C-alpha positions in Angstrom: 15.3 -1.0 1.6 15.4 2.8 1.8 18.1 4.4 -0.4 21.0 5.8 1.7 20.6 9.3 0.2 16.9 9.2 1.1 17.8 8.2 4.7 20.3 11.0 5.0 17.9 13.6 3.7 15.2 12.4 6.1 17.7 12.7 9.0 18.1 16.4 8.1 14.5 17.4 7.7 14.1 18.5 11.3 10.6 19.3 12.6 8.7 19.2 9.4 5.1 18.0 9.8 4.6 14.3 9.2 2.4 15.0 6.2 5.0 17.3 4.5 7.8 14.9 5.4 5.9 12.0 3.8 5.1 13.9 0.6 8.7 15.2 0.3 10.2 11.7 0.8 7.8 10.0 -1.5 8.6 12.4 -4.3 12.4 12.1 -3.6 12.1 8.3 -3.6 10.6 8.3 -7.1 13.3 10.7 -8.3 16.0 8.5 -6.8 14.6 5.5 -8.7 14.8 7.5 -11.9 18.4 8.5 -11.2 19.4 4.9 -10.3 17.8 3.6 -13.6 19.8 6.2 -15.5 23.0 5.3 -13.7 23.4 8.8 -12.1 24.8 9.6 -8.7 22.2 11.4 -6.6 24.9 13.6 -5.0 26.0 14.9 -8.3 22.4 15.3 -9.6 20.8 16.8 -6.5 23.7 18.0 -4.3 24.7 16.9 -0.8 21.8 15.4 1.2 22.1 18.1 3.9 21.9 20.9 1.4 18.9 19.2 -0.4 17.1 18.8 2.9 17.7 22.4 3.8 16.2 23.5 0.5 13.1 21.3 1.2 12.7 22.8 4.6 12.9 26.3 3.3 10.4 25.5 0.6 7.9 23.7 2.8 7.9 25.8 6.0 5.9 28.6 4.6 3.4 26.3 2.9 3.0 23.8 5.7 -0.1 24.0 7.8 0.7 24.3 11.5 1.0 21.0 13.2 0.1 22.6 16.5 -3.5 22.8 17.7 -5.9 25.1 15.8 -6.5 27.3 18.9 -5.3 27.6 22.5 -7.4 28.4 25.5 -5.5 29.4 28.6 -2.4 27.7 27.1 -4.2 24.4 26.4 -4.5 23.2 22.8 -7.9 23.0 21.2 -8.4 21.0 18.1 -11.4 20.1 15.9 -9.8 18.9 12.6 -8.7 15.5 13.6 -11.7 13.5 12.4 -11.5 15.1 8.9 -7.8 15.8 8.4 -5.2 13.1 7.8 -2.4 15.6 8.2 -3.7 16.5 11.7 -4.2 12.8 12.6 -0.6 12.0 11.6 0.7 13.8 14.7 -0.4 10.9 16.8 1.9 8.5 15.0 5.0 10.5 14.1 8.2 8.6 15.0 10.3 11.5 13.7 8.8 13.8 16.4 10.5 13.1 19.8 7.7 14.6 21.8 5.6 12.0 23.7 2.6 14.2 24.0 0.9 16.2 21.2 -2.3 18.2 20.9 -5.3 15.8 20.8 -7.2 15.3 17.6 -10.5 16.6 18.9 -11.3 18.7 21.9 -9.2 20.3 24.6 -5.9 18.9 25.9 -3.2 16.5 24.9 -2.8 12.9 23.7 0.1 10.5 23.1 2.4 10.3 20.1 2.5 6.6 19.7 5.3 6.8 17.2 7.5 8.5 19.7 6.7 5.8 22.3 7.8 3.1 19.9 11.0 4.9 19.2 11.7 5.6 22.9 11.1 1.9 23.7 13.6 0.8 21.1 10.9 -0.9 19.0 11.3 1.4 15.9 13.7 3.8 14.4 12.5 7.3 13.3 13.0 6.4 9.6 11.5 2.9 9.7 8.1 4.1 8.4 9.1 5.3 5.0 7.0 5.0 1.8 8.8 1.8 0.7 8.0 0.1 4.1 4.4 1.2 4.1 4.0 -0.1 0.5 5.5 -3.4 1.5 3.0 -4.2 4.2 0.9 -7.3 3.2 -2.7 -6.3 2.6 -4.1 -9.1 4.9 -1.9 -7.9 7.8 -3.1 -4.3 7.3 -6.8 -5.5 7.3 -6.1 -7.6 10.4 -4.7 -4.6 12.2 -7.8 -2.5 11.3 -10.0 -5.2 12.7 -8.5 -5.0 16.2 -10.6 -2.1 17.5 -13.8 -3.8 16.1 -12.9 -7.0 18.0 -12.3 -5.1 21.3 -15.5 -3.3 20.9 -17.4 -6.5 20.0 -16.1 -8.2 23.2 -17.2 -5.2 25.3 -20.6 -5.2 23.6 -21.0 -8.9 24.2 -20.2 -8.5 27.9 -22.7 -5.7 28.2 -25.4 -7.6 26.4 -25.0 -10.6 28.9 -25.1 -8.3 31.9 -27.7 -5.8 30.7 -30.8 -7.3 32.4 -29.0 -7.5 35.7 -27.9 -3.9 35.7 -29.7 -1.5 38.0 -31.7 1.4 36.7 -28.8 3.7 37.7 -25.1 2.8 37.1 -21.7 4.4 37.8 -20.8 7.1 35.3 -17.5 8.1 36.8 -14.8 6.8 39.1 -12.2 8.4 41.3 -8.4 7.6 41.4 -9.1 5.1 44.2 -11.6 3.2 42.1 -14.6 4.4 44.0 -17.7 5.6 42.2 -17.8 9.4 41.7 -21.1 9.8 39.9 -24.2 7.9 38.8 -26.6 8.1 35.9 -29.3 6.2 34.1 -28.5 2.8 32.7 -28.5 3.9 29.1 -25.3 6.0 29.7 -23.2 2.8 29.5 -24.4 2.5 25.9 -22.9 6.0 25.2 -19.7 4.8 26.8 -19.6 1.8 24.5 -20.3 4.0 21.5 -17.2 6.0 22.2 -15.2 2.9 21.2 -17.6 1.6 18.5 -17.7 4.7 16.4 -13.9 5.1 16.0 -13.6 1.3 15.4 -16.0 1.6 12.4 -14.2 4.8 11.3 -10.9 2.8 11.3 -12.2 0.4 8.6 -12.2 3.1 5.9 -9.7 2.8 3.1 -7.2 5.5 2.0 -3.5 6.0 2.3 -1.8 3.2 4.2 -0.2 5.6 6.8 -3.6 7.2 7.6 -5.2 3.7 7.9 -2.7 2.7 10.5 -3.0 6.1 12.3 -6.8 5.7 12.4 -6.4 2.1 13.6 -4.0 3.2 16.4 -6.3 5.9 17.7 -9.4 3.7 17.4 -7.7 0.8 19.3 -6.8 3.1 22.1 -10.4 4.5 22.4 -11.9 1.0 22.1 -9.7 -0.3 24.9 -10.6 2.7 27.1 -14.3 2.3 26.3 -14.2 -1.4 27.1 -12.4 -0.6 30.4 -15.0 1.9 31.5 -17.8 -0.5 30.4 -16.3 -3.4 32.3 -15.8 -1.2 35.4 -19.5 -0.2 35.2 -20.6 -3.8 35.0 -18.3 -4.9 37.8 -19.4 -2.0 40.1 -23.1 -3.0 39.6 -22.3 -6.5 40.8 -20.0 -5.5 43.7 -21.0 -1.9 44.7 -18.6 -1.9 47.7 -15.6 -2.8 45.6 -13.1 -0.7 43.6 -14.2 -1.5 40.1 -13.0 1.8 38.9 -9.4 0.6 39.1 -10.2 -1.2 35.8 -10.3 2.2 34.1 -6.7 3.0 35.3 -5.5 -0.4 34.2 -7.0 0.2 30.8 -4.8 3.2 30.2 -1.4 1.5 29.6 -3.2 -1.3 27.8 -4.7 1.2 25.4 -1.3 2.8 24.7 0.4 -0.6 24.2 -2.4 -1.7 21.9 -2.2 1.5 19.8 1.5 0.9 19.3 1.2 -2.8 18.6 -1.5 -2.4 15.8 0.9 -0.2 13.9 4.2 -1.8 14.8 3.3 -5.4 13.8 2.4 -4.5 10.2 5.4 -2.1 10.0 7.7 -4.9 11.0 6.3 -7.1 8.2 6.7 -4.2 5.8 10.3 -3.8 6.9 11.1 -7.5 6.4 9.6 -7.5 2.9 11.4 -4.3 2.0 14.7 -5.8 3.1 14.0 -9.0 1.1 13.1 -7.0 -2.0 16.3 -5.0 -1.7 18.3 -8.2 -1.4 16.9 -9.7 -4.5 
């Protein structure tokens, strides 16, 4: 269970980046453990939590890399660091940030902050993803969560393999809001669509810090579901050209968001339970 002083400091950290917040709280948690072992009151040793948090903010603001996009074009954010920077990726799962949309990890535009969605839905509190909770997540559950985008991509690849020989030489490459075909291209383009989900799914299997593993898994799951939705719509349109197969793409959007939240929330809930049990022992 998180130390009360740690929770109070966290509540006063304001809009620090997720990476700086994590580093500061991890260091403070270790310091609090030492103070507890020595029988010292953290308020007497460190001062009031609000004052300590203000000192942290002042120390980190000048050093912190901007959590906004790297560039802006006509007011739209442009980012290229997401695939290589865990600090940038962390913005897509930041429960402490109330904004539902944040600059996307690569390219032009915006993406969802899945942590804010979980908080808004009442599934998580902003301080529920602390270092003690992340450390308490069972390793098998973490690996199971990481496997979700691989499973989704595998199912989509299996469906495509079964349907491949029956696909025409040209297939749908885009759909309008009504589900009708908006463009066509050679059959191999559906392989590129599938790869848009497969590459992030493989990327999510890497090791590293637990928070980053969950963040990568959330983003990979969303992309895998969207890729599977477009692949399924392409297959369905080839079978029924007069239908509105493109509606599958629209249906995949909320499923992708829900999946991205779930693959992080389920392991976090397990970590919370274990952290509570440890605190009660």
